[in-house]
FIKEVEX-825595 format. One record per residue: residue number from 1; residue in three letters; x negated, y, z of N, C-alpha, C in turn. Coordinates in nm, 2 decimals, always signed. Each point is the difference from the previous one (the first is absolute). Last residue first. Example, Ala and Ser with C-alpha at 12.3 -4.5 7.8 and 13.67 -1.06 7.14 Angstrom:
residues 2
   i  aa     nx     ny     nz    cax    cay    caz     cx     cy     cz
   2 ser  -1.28  -0.22  +0.71  -0.09  +0.11  +0.00  +0.08  +0.11  +0.08
   1 ala  -0.03  -0.57  -0.01  +0.09  +0.12  +0.00  -0.09  +0.12  +0.00
end
This chain:
residues 154
   i  aa     nx     ny     nz    cax    cay    caz     cx     cy     cz
 154 his  +5.71  -3.40  +2.19  +0.05  -0.11  +0.02  +0.07  -0.05  -0.06
 153 ile  -0.41  +0.33  +0.12  +0.10  +0.03  -0.07  +0.03  -0.17  +0.00
 152 asn  -0.30  +0.34  +0.26  +0.14  -0.06  +0.09  +0.09  -0.05  -0.18
 151 cys  -0.43  +0.25  -0.01  +0.10  +0.04  -0.07  +0.11  -0.08  +0.06
 150 leu  -0.42  -0.13  +0.14  +0.01  +0.15  +0.07  +0.12  +0.03  -0.07
 149 lys  -0.12  -0.38  -0.14  +0.03  -0.04  +0.15  +0.01  +0.14  +0.07
 148 arg  -0.18  -0.10  -0.44  +0.15  +0.00  +0.02  +0.07  -0.02  +0.09
 147 arg  -0.44  +0.13  -0.06  +0.10  +0.09  -0.07  +0.11  -0.03  +0.02
 146 ser  -0.40  -0.13  +0.32  +0.07  -0.04  -0.11  +0.11  +0.06  -0.06
 145 ser  -0.47  +0.12  +0.28  +0.13  +0.03  +0.03  +0.06  -0.09  -0.13
 144 arg  -0.57  -0.11  +0.17  +0.14  +0.16  -0.11  +0.18  -0.04  +0.02
 143 gly  -0.48  -0.28  +0.19  +0.02  +0.15  +0.00  +0.09  +0.12  -0.02
 142 lys  -0.11  -0.51  -0.20  -0.07  +0.09  +0.01  -0.01  +0.10  +0.10
 141 gly  +0.35  -0.35  -0.04  -0.09  -0.03  +0.06  -0.15  +0.12  -0.01
 140 asp  +0.50  +0.16  -0.01  -0.09  -0.11  -0.06  -0.12  -0.04  +0.04
 139 glu  +0.37  +0.29  +0.32  -0.10  +0.02  -0.10  -0.03  -0.15  -0.06
 138 glu  +0.34  +0.35  +0.38  +0.01  -0.16  -0.12  -0.08  +0.02  -0.09
 137 lys  +0.02  +0.36  +0.36  +0.00  -0.11  +0.03  -0.05  -0.16  -0.10
 136 leu  -0.03  +0.49  -0.10  +0.08  -0.05  +0.01  -0.04  -0.11  +0.05
 135 leu  -0.32  +0.24  -0.16  +0.07  +0.15  +0.09  +0.13  -0.08  +0.03
 134 pro  -0.51  -0.21  +0.00  +0.12  +0.00  -0.07  +0.09  +0.10  +0.04
 133 gln  -0.55  -0.06  -0.02  +0.13  -0.01  +0.12  +0.13  +0.04  -0.10
 132 tyr  -0.53  -0.10  -0.11  +0.11  +0.07  -0.04  +0.10  -0.07  +0.11
 131 val  -0.39  -0.16  +0.08  +0.00  +0.11  -0.07  +0.10  +0.10  +0.01
 130 gly  -0.11  -0.46  +0.03  +0.07  +0.05  +0.15  -0.04  +0.14  -0.04
 129 lys  -0.31  -0.32  -0.33  +0.17  +0.01  +0.06  +0.00  +0.07  +0.14
 128 gly  -0.43  -0.01  -0.25  +0.10  +0.10  -0.02  +0.14  -0.03  +0.00
 127 asp  -0.36  -0.30  +0.02  +0.06  +0.01  -0.12  +0.07  +0.14  -0.01
 126 pro  -0.30  -0.10  +0.36  -0.07  +0.02  -0.16  +0.11  -0.01  -0.11
 125 gly  +0.14  +0.22  +0.47  -0.02  -0.12  -0.03  -0.11  +0.02  -0.12
 124 gly  +0.23  +0.41  +0.19  +0.03  -0.13  +0.03  -0.03  -0.13  -0.05
 123 arg  -0.17  +0.43  -0.12  +0.17  -0.04  -0.04  +0.02  -0.13  +0.10
 122 arg  -0.37  +0.14  +0.11  +0.09  +0.12  -0.01  +0.06  -0.02  +0.00
 121 lys  -0.28  -0.30  -0.15  +0.04  -0.03  +0.20  +0.08  +0.14  -0.04
 120 gly  -0.17  -0.01  -0.41  +0.12  -0.13  +0.06  +0.02  -0.01  +0.10
 119 ser  -0.32  +0.32  -0.13  +0.14  +0.08  -0.06  +0.09  -0.14  +0.09
 118 leu  -0.49  -0.08  +0.09  +0.08  +0.05  +0.09  +0.13  +0.08  -0.05
 117 arg  -0.20  -0.28  -0.33  +0.02  -0.12  +0.16  +0.06  +0.15  +0.08
 116 arg  -0.16  +0.13  -0.39  +0.15  -0.09  -0.03  +0.07  -0.03  +0.16
 115 ala  -0.43  +0.23  -0.06  +0.08  +0.03  -0.02  +0.14  -0.02  +0.00
 114 ile  -0.38  -0.20  +0.07  +0.00  +0.06  +0.05  +0.11  +0.09  +0.02
 113 gly  -0.09  -0.19  -0.42  +0.01  -0.14  +0.13  +0.06  +0.06  +0.10
 112 phe  -0.24  +0.31  -0.28  +0.11  -0.02  -0.09  +0.10  -0.12  +0.12
 111 ala  -0.45  +0.10  +0.04  +0.09  +0.08  +0.07  +0.15  +0.03  -0.06
 110 val  -0.34  -0.33  -0.13  +0.04  -0.02  +0.16  +0.05  +0.17  +0.04
 109 leu  -0.10  -0.04  -0.45  +0.12  -0.15  +0.02  +0.01  +0.00  +0.18
 108 phe  -0.31  +0.36  -0.15  +0.15  -0.01  -0.01  +0.10  -0.06  +0.00
 107 thr  -0.51  -0.09  +0.07  +0.06  +0.17  +0.11  +0.15  -0.02  -0.05
 106 val  -0.24  -0.31  -0.33  +0.02  -0.08  +0.14  +0.11  +0.09  +0.11
 105 val  -0.11  +0.18  -0.41  +0.06  -0.07  -0.02  +0.06  -0.06  +0.12
 104 cys  -0.42  +0.26  +0.02  +0.11  +0.07  -0.01  +0.14  -0.06  +0.00
 103 cys  -0.42  -0.23  -0.04  +0.05  +0.07  +0.15  +0.07  +0.08  +0.02
 102 ile  -0.16  -0.16  -0.45  +0.07  -0.14  +0.06  +0.08  +0.04  +0.17
 101 phe  -0.21  +0.36  -0.24  +0.07  -0.05  -0.05  +0.09  -0.08  +0.06
 100 ala  -0.45  +0.04  +0.09  +0.10  +0.11  +0.08  +0.13  +0.00  -0.07
  99 gly  -0.30  -0.34  -0.16  +0.03  +0.00  +0.15  +0.09  +0.06  +0.05
  98 ala  -0.14  +0.11  -0.46  +0.09  -0.14  +0.04  +0.03  +0.00  +0.13
  97 gly  -0.34  +0.28  -0.13  +0.13  +0.05  -0.01  +0.10  -0.10  +0.05
  96 met  -0.48  -0.07  +0.06  +0.10  +0.04  +0.09  +0.11  +0.07  -0.02
  95 gly  -0.22  -0.26  -0.25  +0.05  -0.10  +0.10  +0.07  +0.11  +0.04
  94 phe  -0.18  +0.27  -0.33  +0.08  -0.14  -0.06  +0.07  -0.07  +0.10
  93 ile  -0.42  +0.19  +0.07  +0.12  +0.10  -0.05  +0.13  -0.08  +0.02
  92 glu  -0.38  -0.28  +0.00  +0.03  +0.08  +0.11  +0.13  +0.09  -0.01
  91 leu  -0.12  -0.15  -0.41  +0.02  -0.06  +0.07  +0.01  -0.04  +0.13
  90 ser  -0.25  +0.35  -0.23  +0.15  -0.05  -0.06  +0.08  -0.05  +0.06
  89 thr  -0.43  +0.16  +0.32  +0.02  -0.04  -0.15  +0.14  +0.00  -0.04
  88 phe  -0.23  +0.34  +0.37  +0.08  -0.11  -0.03  +0.02  -0.07  -0.13
  87 gln  -0.39  +0.31  +0.28  +0.10  +0.05  -0.10  +0.08  -0.16  -0.01
  86 ser  -0.42  +0.09  +0.24  +0.08  +0.03  +0.05  +0.13  -0.01  -0.07
  85 ser  -0.41  +0.03  -0.15  +0.01  -0.12  +0.00  +0.10  -0.04  +0.08
  84 asp  -0.14  +0.39  -0.31  +0.06  +0.04  +0.11  +0.04  -0.17  +0.03
  83 glu  -0.28  +0.35  -0.30  +0.04  -0.11  +0.01  -0.02  -0.03  +0.13
  82 pro  +0.10  +0.53  -0.22  -0.08  -0.14  +0.11  +0.01  -0.13  -0.04
  81 val  +0.09  +0.42  -0.38  +0.07  -0.06  +0.13  -0.08  -0.12  +0.07
  80 arg  -0.19  +0.45  -0.25  +0.07  -0.19  -0.01  +0.04  -0.05  +0.09
  79 glu  -0.17  +0.49  +0.02  -0.04  -0.04  -0.14  +0.07  -0.11  -0.08
  78 pro  +0.25  +0.32  +0.38  -0.10  -0.15  +0.03  +0.00  -0.01  -0.18
  77 leu  +0.17  +0.47  +0.14  +0.06  -0.14  -0.04  -0.16  -0.12  +0.00
  76 ala  +0.09  +0.57  +0.20  -0.07  -0.06  -0.03  +0.05  -0.17  +0.02
  75 asp  +0.34  +0.41  -0.15  -0.10  -0.04  +0.12  -0.07  -0.09  -0.02
  74 phe  +0.19  +0.24  -0.39  +0.05  -0.08  +0.10  -0.03  +0.04  +0.13
  73 ala  +0.04  +0.35  -0.41  -0.11  -0.05  +0.08  +0.11  -0.11  +0.11
  72 tyr  +0.16  +0.36  -0.41  -0.01  -0.04  +0.10  -0.11  -0.12  +0.00
  71 gly  +0.07  +0.23  -0.37  +0.03  +0.12  +0.08  +0.01  -0.03  +0.13
  70 ile  -0.08  -0.22  -0.44  +0.12  +0.06  +0.00  -0.02  +0.10  +0.07
  69 asp  -0.36  -0.34  -0.01  +0.00  +0.15  -0.14  +0.14  +0.05  -0.02
  68 gln  -0.11  -0.26  +0.38  -0.05  +0.11  +0.01  +0.00  +0.06  -0.11
  67 ser  +0.19  -0.42  +0.01  +0.07  +0.12  +0.08  -0.10  +0.11  +0.02
  66 phe  -0.04  -0.29  -0.42  -0.05  +0.00  +0.14  +0.07  +0.11  +0.06
  65 gln  +0.13  -0.26  -0.46  +0.00  +0.10  +0.04  -0.08  +0.00  +0.15
  64 phe  +0.30  -0.25  -0.32  -0.15  -0.03  +0.00  -0.08  +0.13  +0.04
  63 val  +0.40  +0.00  -0.21  +0.05  -0.03  +0.10  -0.14  -0.07  +0.07
  62 asp  +0.14  +0.19  -0.45  -0.06  +0.09  +0.10  +0.04  -0.04  +0.14
  61 ser  -0.03  -0.30  -0.35  -0.14  +0.07  +0.02  +0.02  +0.10  +0.06
  60 asn  +0.40  -0.18  -0.18  -0.08  -0.10  +0.10  -0.13  +0.08  +0.09
  59 arg  +0.40  +0.28  -0.15  -0.14  -0.05  -0.03  +0.01  -0.09  +0.12
  58 val  +0.42  +0.33  -0.07  -0.15  -0.05  +0.08  -0.05  -0.12  -0.03
  57 val  +0.44  +0.42  -0.07  -0.12  -0.07  -0.07  -0.08  -0.05  +0.05
  56 pro  +0.32  +0.25  +0.24  -0.03  +0.04  -0.11  -0.08  -0.16  +0.00
  55 phe  +0.24  -0.17  +0.13  +0.06  +0.13  -0.06  -0.07  +0.08  +0.11
  54 phe  +0.00  -0.58  -0.04  -0.02  +0.19  +0.07  +0.02  +0.10  -0.10
  53 pro  +0.08  -0.52  -0.07  +0.12  +0.04  +0.10  -0.06  +0.11  +0.03
  52 val  -0.26  -0.23  -0.37  +0.12  -0.03  +0.03  +0.09  +0.13  +0.09
  51 met  -0.53  +0.02  -0.10  +0.05  -0.08  +0.06  +0.17  +0.02  +0.04
  50 thr  -0.42  +0.04  -0.42  +0.04  +0.06  +0.10  +0.14  -0.04  +0.10
  49 ser  -0.51  -0.12  -0.27  +0.17  -0.05  +0.03  +0.07  +0.11  +0.07
  48 asn  -0.50  -0.07  -0.06  +0.08  +0.16  -0.07  +0.16  -0.02  -0.01
  47 leu  -0.28  -0.40  +0.08  -0.08  +0.09  +0.11  +0.07  +0.16  -0.05
  46 asn  +0.23  -0.46  -0.11  -0.11  -0.02  -0.02  +0.00  +0.17  +0.08
  45 his  +0.40  -0.24  +0.07  -0.15  -0.05  +0.04  -0.11  +0.02  -0.07
  44 gly  +0.48  +0.07  -0.14  -0.02  +0.04  +0.12  -0.14  +0.00  +0.08
  43 ile  +0.12  -0.37  -0.36  +0.12  +0.16  +0.01  -0.04  +0.06  +0.11
  42 pro  -0.38  -0.38  -0.09  +0.13  +0.00  -0.01  +0.09  +0.17  +0.02
  41 ala  -0.52  -0.02  -0.20  +0.08  -0.08  +0.13  +0.13  +0.01  -0.05
  40 gly  -0.27  +0.19  -0.30  -0.05  -0.13  +0.01  +0.10  -0.09  +0.09
  39 glu  -0.26  +0.52  +0.04  +0.10  -0.08  -0.06  -0.01  -0.14  -0.02
  38 glu  -0.27  +0.23  +0.29  +0.07  +0.10  -0.04  +0.12  -0.02  -0.10
  37 pro  -0.16  -0.26  +0.48  -0.05  -0.02  -0.14  +0.08  +0.13  -0.14
  36 tyr  -0.26  -0.09  +0.56  +0.13  +0.02  -0.08  -0.02  -0.01  -0.15
  35 ser  -0.38  +0.01  +0.28  +0.11  -0.17  -0.05  +0.14  +0.04  -0.07
  34 val  -0.29  +0.40  +0.17  -0.05  -0.08  -0.07  +0.03  -0.13  -0.12
  33 leu  +0.12  +0.19  +0.40  +0.09  +0.11  -0.11  -0.05  -0.07  -0.09
  32 ser  -0.17  -0.09  +0.35  +0.13  -0.11  +0.03  +0.07  +0.06  -0.15
  31 ser  -0.41  +0.17  +0.34  +0.00  -0.06  -0.19  +0.12  -0.09  -0.02
  30 ala  -0.03  +0.25  +0.42  +0.03  +0.06  -0.11  -0.04  -0.04  -0.14
  29 asn  -0.15  -0.15  +0.43  -0.07  +0.04  -0.08  +0.06  +0.12  -0.11
  28 gln  +0.19  -0.39  +0.31  -0.02  +0.00  -0.16  -0.11  +0.13  -0.04
  27 leu  +0.15  -0.01  +0.42  -0.07  -0.08  +0.01  -0.04  -0.06  -0.16
  26 ala  +0.26  +0.37  +0.08  -0.16  +0.07  +0.05  -0.07  -0.16  +0.04
  25 leu  +0.48  -0.03  -0.20  -0.07  +0.09  -0.02  -0.16  -0.03  +0.01
  24 trp  +0.20  -0.13  +0.37  +0.06  -0.05  -0.12  -0.13  -0.01  -0.15
  23 ala  +0.19  +0.29  +0.33  -0.14  -0.06  +0.07  +0.01  -0.13  -0.07
  22 asp  +0.35  +0.28  -0.12  -0.16  +0.08  +0.02  -0.08  -0.10  +0.04
  21 phe  +0.42  -0.18  +0.05  -0.08  +0.02  -0.18  -0.09  +0.07  +0.06
  20 ile  +0.14  -0.04  +0.40  -0.03  -0.16  -0.07  -0.06  +0.05  -0.11
  19 ala  +0.22  +0.35  +0.15  -0.11  +0.00  +0.05  -0.07  -0.14  -0.02
  18 asp  +0.48  +0.12  -0.11  -0.10  +0.06  -0.10  -0.19  +0.01  +0.07
  17 ser  +0.36  -0.24  +0.23  -0.01  -0.08  -0.14  -0.09  +0.07  -0.09
  16 tyr  +0.11  +0.17  +0.41  -0.11  -0.08  +0.05  +0.00  -0.08  -0.17
  15 ser  +0.30  +0.33  +0.03  -0.14  +0.09  +0.01  -0.06  -0.12  +0.03
  14 his  +0.45  -0.08  -0.08  -0.12  +0.00  -0.08  -0.12  +0.07  -0.01
  13 leu  +0.23  -0.14  +0.39  -0.01  -0.13  -0.04  -0.07  +0.03  -0.18
  12 leu  +0.12  +0.33  +0.32  -0.09  -0.07  +0.05  -0.02  -0.08  -0.08
  11 val  +0.36  +0.25  -0.11  -0.13  +0.04  +0.03  -0.10  -0.04  +0.01
  10 phe  +0.42  -0.16  +0.06  -0.05  -0.02  -0.15  -0.15  +0.09  -0.04
   9 ile  +0.20  -0.05  +0.48  -0.03  -0.11  -0.06  -0.07  +0.02  -0.14
   8 pro  +0.27  +0.35  +0.21  -0.16  -0.05  +0.00  -0.07  -0.08  -0.03
   7 asp  +0.42  +0.15  -0.27  -0.02  -0.11  +0.10  -0.09  +0.08  +0.04
   6 asn  +0.19  +0.21  -0.39  +0.02  +0.07  +0.17  -0.04  -0.12  +0.11
   5 ala  +0.03  -0.11  -0.41  -0.14  +0.06  -0.04  +0.01  +0.03  +0.17
   4 ser  +0.39  -0.22  -0.18  -0.11  -0.07  +0.12  -0.10  +0.09  -0.03
   3 ala  +0.43  +0.16  -0.16  -0.05  +0.02  +0.11  -0.13  -0.09  +0.06
   2 his  +0.25  -0.10  -0.42  -0.10  +0.16  +0.00  -0.05  +0.03  +0.16
   1 thr  +0.07  -0.52  -0.19  +0.10  +0.13  +0.07  -0.06  +0.15  -0.05
end
């Protein structure tokens, strides 16, 4: 929506994405433009192709600029991501996600069972009998008065 840019999270997310892109450009030493084809690539993937949804017109080559060239700079960014042996593998992440899902399902079922049992006790038993009292003394087997008996038709 048009109001999404007013959200502070929006600014933080896009600023961080720009910082990552700027760090990537620095790691590539801006040589990524050399490998960008000037022609012969699929439509929209050439160096001077325009990006369709943007107006005024923006070319692919216009995007590959350092933040200092545009007029702003980020704080010091790490030159590379440090290798950390404490990172989780994809199998471990999948296992944690599956475990969390199973835990949520079990918690929901336990809460549902407790709520059902408590509501059954409040109604006068697990099957709900004894809750509804008939208005008249004559009733059928389900606790409801019979119409025929109410009208006293002979």
